[in-house]
N, C-alpha and C positions, 0 to 999 in steps of 0.2 A: 504494500500500500504506500502511495506517495505521502511523504510527510511535509506537505506544503502547509501554508497558513490555514487553508480551509479545513484540512484534516485535523489540525490542532483545535480549531474552533469547534468542529463537530465532536471531537473527543471531550472537550470541556463541557459541552452541552449534555452529552451522554452521561458524564460523571455527575453533573449537577442533578440530572433526572434521577439517577440512582440514589444519590445522597438525600434527595427530597423524600424518598420512600422510607428512609430510616425511621425508627421509633422517635416520637416527639422528644426534643431536647438533645438528640444526638446528630440528626441529619441536617446538614446545611451545605449549600454549594461551596466549592473551593473559592477562597478569596484570591485577589490578584496576586498577593504574596505567595500563598500556598501553591497556586498554579505555576508561578515562576520557579519555585523550588523543584516541583515535580519535573518541569521541563529541563531545568538546569542539570539535574541528576540523570537525565536520559530516560526517566521512567515512562514518560508519555510516548516517546519514539519507540521504545521497546514494546510497549503495550500495543501500539498501532501495528507493528510488524508481526507480532506473535500471537496476540489473543484479543483482537478488537471486539469480540462478542462476549468475552468473559468479564463480568462485573467485578469479581472478587479481587483480581490482581490490582487494578488501579485504585479501586475504592479502599482496599486494605492499606495501600501505600499512603493514601490521604489520612486514614485513621491513625496510622502509626506516626505520621508526621505531626499530627496534632497532639499525640500522646507523648512523643519523645523529643520533638524539636520545637517546643512552644517558643514563640517570640517573647521577649522580655517586656517589662513595664515601660521601657524606653526604646521601642523598636527602631526609631530613626538613628540610633547610635550603634546599631548592630555591626559587628565586624564579620565579614563573610567567613563561613565555616565554623563559627563559634556562636554560642548563645551568650549574649551580654546581659549582665544584671547590674543595675546601679541602685543605690538607696533612693527612695522616693524624694527625699529632701536633703541633699548634701549640705553641710554647714556652710554658711556664707563666710568669706574670709577675704579681706582686701588684698592680702598677699597673694591669694589664689588668682584673683582677677589680674593683678599686676604681672604675675608670672607669665600667664598665657598671652597677655597683650604684648609683653616684651618679646616672647617667642615669635608672635606674629610679625612684629616689626623686623626681627632678624630674618624671618623666612622670606619676607618681601624683598629683601636685598640679595637673596641667593641668585646665582647666575641663571639657573633653570627657570625660576619664576619670572625674572626680569625679561628673559628672552621670549618666553611664551606670551607674556602680556604685550610685549612689543610687536612680535610678528603675527600673532593670532588675534589679539584683542585690540590692537592699535592703541596700547597704553590706557585702555578703559577697563573698568570692572563692572560687574552686573549685580543686580539684586538676586536673591535666591530663586525667585520665580523665573527671571530671565535666564539664569544659569540652567534651570531644569529644562526650559524650552530649547536652549542652545544645544544641550547634549542630545535631546531627542531629535532635533533636526540633523545634527551630525551623524547620529547613529542611523537614522532612516536613509540619509543620503549614501552612507557607506554600504548599508545592506542592499540598497537598490542597485548599486554598481556590481554586486556579486563578486567581491574581491577575493573570495576563496576562503579556505579553512585556516590560514596562518595568522589568526588574530590572538591577541593577549587580552586577559580579562581586566576590565576596569570596574572595581566595586564602587557603586554609586548610589546616592540617595540624598535628597534634600529635605531637611526636617519640616520646612514650611509647605512642602508639596507632597512628599511621599510618606507612607506609613512605615516602610521598611527599605532596607538597602537591597540592591539587586545587581546583576552582572550586565555590563555593557561591553560589547566586543570593540576592541581597539586595534586597527590595522596599522602596520608600519607605514610611515610617510603621511599619515592622516592627522588632523588636529587632535582627535581623541587619544592617539598614541603619544603625542607630545604632552598632552595633559597628564596621561598616566605616568610618563617618565618624570615629570615635575613633581607629581604626587609621591612617587617612590623616593625621590631625593629627600623630600620633606619628612617622609616617614622614617628615614634613617637619621634625621636630625632631631626629631621631636616624637613623643609618644602619641602620635595622631593616627587614626585609622585612615585607610585610603579614601573613603568618602569625605572625611573631614578635610584631608589635605587637598583633594581635588576641588572641593567647594571653596576653600580658601584661595586657591590659585585664580578662580574665576570671579570671586566676590570681594576678597580682602577682608571678609568677616572673620573675627578671631575664633578659632576652634578652642573650646574650653573642655579640658579633660577633668572629669570628677575626681576629687581627692581619694575616692575609694570606689573601686569597681571590680567586678570579677567575671571570668569567662568559664563556661563549661565547654571544654574541648571535646567534640564528638569522637566516638570510636566505633568500629564495626560491631563490637559487642557492648551492650549497654553498661555493663559493670566496669568496662575499661575506660569510661569517660574520666577525664581529669578536671580538677578544679584549679583555676589559676586566679589569684587575687592580686591586684595592682594597687599599691598604697602610697599616698603622699607621705613623706617622712614626718609630717606634723600630726598624723592621725594616731590616736591612742590605740594600744593593744586591745583594750576593752571594746572599742568601736569595731575593730577588725573581727573580734570574736563574735560580737552581736550580729554583724553583717553576715558572717559565715553561717551562723545558726539559723538566722531568720530568712535569708535570701538565697544562699547557695546550696546548703545541704538538702533542703526539700526538693530541689530540682534534679538531684542525682539519685533518686530512689530507684532501686532495681526491682521492677515489678511492683508488688504491693508492699515491699519491705524496704526499710532503710538499710544501707550497707553496714551490717554489724557482724560480729563474730558468729560463726556457725559451728555445728558439731562435725566431727570427722566423717560420720556416716553421710551427712548431707553433701560434704565436699566430694567424697568418693562417688556418690550417686550422680552428682552433676557431671563429673568427668566421664563416668561410664555412659551417661546419656548422650554425650557429645559424640560417642562412637556408634551412634545408631545405625549407620550403614552396615555394621557388622552383624546386626540382628534385625532383619526386616520385619519380624513379627514380635509383638510384646511378649508372647509366651517364650520365644527363643531368647529374648533378652533377659527375661526373668530367670530362666534356667542357667544361663551363663553367669548371671550375677550371683545366683545361689551357689554356683560352683566356686567362684572366686572369693565370695564373701559369705561363707556359711553362717557367720555370726550375726549377719543382718538379712537373713533369708526371707523370702516372700512366699505366700501360698496362692495369691491371686494376681494374675497378670494385670488386671485393671487397676488395682491398688499400686502395683509396681510402676505402671505407666504414668499414673497420676503423680506419684512421688518423684519420678524422674523430671517431669516438667516443673514441678514445684521447686526442686533442688536447683535446676538451671535458673529459675527466676531469682532464688535467694542469692546465688553467686553472681548473677548478672550476665550469665552466658546466653543472652538473648540477642539475636542478630538484628541489627538495624535494617530497615527495609531497603535503604539505598545501597547497602553492602551485599545484597543478595545477587546482584548481577553487575559486578565491577567492570566488566568489559563494556557496559553500556553507559558508564558514568563519564 
């Protein structure tokens, strides 16, 4: 099946129809952000090619995305590939504002920014709304020319316009590629995300980094996700601890459980369950388990199968939907 724009539009309409049939409170059509994520990970193209009549594959990807990859309270600040969490009300601090304004003044003098503003913007800067329109126009023009597959990703999003960040293709020799290069330079100088740096190049508006923020770095297995917390040196250890307990730890739950210590039997059962190809039927797996671990033997294959899945959940050995078909990502 051709994966042109009309095919993607039809796929989104079909997915929306399926989700509207979900029980009340669960089903809703994919948002623009959720659809962009599904497309970016290749899930829609894979579905169109392999199973366009099967509801469960694409719908399950959307359900898993909502369960495991929820956007944060401040989605406009998202860094691509991570879930970003910030405290709802970071403490105000004159030093904090002065620091980032000083960084912005230094960034404006970097050769890459000066060159981009001179050659592309004619030494003018834009409002956030104008910057959003400019990037859209450049993207549409580049896509219309069918420049080929050799593009680099520009992570982009404007707080005043977009709810989330998303990927814009940037081809070498085009204005968006030069914008990306300038943004990468600034990212090496300051702790700015690519959307923040790119928006600064276009608007000269100061990117402000919260004094306390954290990322959940995704992994193919839910339990392998990592928590990273970035802290201003003036933040107290108590505030860091409160932030971790209130905002970060709840977002890394494995299944219905928090990542806590487990019994040896649960750990052994989870690893055993990951070798499922060695025992295609639950009864075969139970017999093998009973041979290897007679001290924890089972009498009913249904109970054994249930406990295997529960153990995988407890350990976090649950595969993320986007990791199921890595060749398509």
